[in-house]
C-alpha positions as CSV (number, residue, x, y, z in Angstrom):
1,M,124.3,143.7,157.5
2,A,126.0,145.4,160.4
3,V,129.0,143.2,160.1
4,M,129.4,144.1,156.4
5,E,129.2,147.8,157.1
6,K,131.8,147.5,159.8
7,L,134.0,145.5,157.4
8,K,133.6,148.2,154.8
9,I,134.6,150.9,157.3
10,F,137.6,148.8,158.4
11,V,138.8,148.4,154.8
12,V,138.5,152.1,154.1
13,Q,140.2,153.2,157.3
14,E,142.9,150.5,157.4
15,P,143.6,149.2,153.9
16,V,147.1,147.8,154.7
17,V,145.9,145.9,157.7
18,A,142.9,144.6,155.7
19,A,145.2,143.4,152.9
20,S,147.5,141.8,155.4
21,C,144.6,139.9,156.9
22,L,143.5,138.8,153.4
23,I,147.0,137.5,152.6
24,A,147.3,135.7,155.9
25,G,143.9,134.1,155.2
26,F,145.2,132.7,151.9
27,G,148.4,131.6,153.6
28,L,146.4,129.5,156.1
29,F,143.8,128.3,153.7
30,L,145.9,127.1,150.7
31,P,148.1,124.6,152.5
32,A,145.1,123.1,154.2
33,V,143.3,122.6,150.9
34,V,146.0,122.2,148.3
35,R,148.3,119.7,150.1
36,P,145.6,117.0,150.5
37,I,144.6,117.4,146.8
38,L,148.3,117.0,145.7
39,D,148.7,114.0,148.0
40,S,145.6,112.3,146.6
41,M,146.9,112.7,143.0
42,D,148.8,109.7,141.7
43,S,151.5,111.8,140.0
44,S,153.4,112.5,143.2
45,K,155.6,109.5,143.2
46,Q,158.7,109.2,145.5
47,V,162.0,109.9,143.8
48,P,164.9,107.6,144.9
49,Q,167.6,109.4,146.9
50,P,171.0,109.6,145.3
51,A,174.0,108.1,147.1
52,L,175.8,110.5,149.4
53,R,179.1,110.0,147.6
54,D,177.5,111.1,144.3
55,V,176.1,114.2,146.0
56,V,179.5,115.1,147.5
57,S,181.4,114.5,144.3
58,G,178.9,116.6,142.4
59,A,179.2,119.4,144.9
60,T,183.0,119.4,145.1
61,G,183.8,118.5,141.5
62,K,186.1,115.7,142.7
63,K,185.6,112.1,141.9
64,Q,185.7,109.8,145.0
65,G,187.4,106.5,144.5
């Protein structure tokens, strides 16, 4: 219980730092958990890459011959 009391005191004294630590924890936790779940799903199929000339002509608005 001593750890919980110290944690409560820390949150009361430094709420911004505590919130930053919480956000950082989510930032480290989510990619470690969500990415393997998404990779295991069958819906993430590879999309074929367009040809470079199609990308250039689409970006410039000019047709390449």
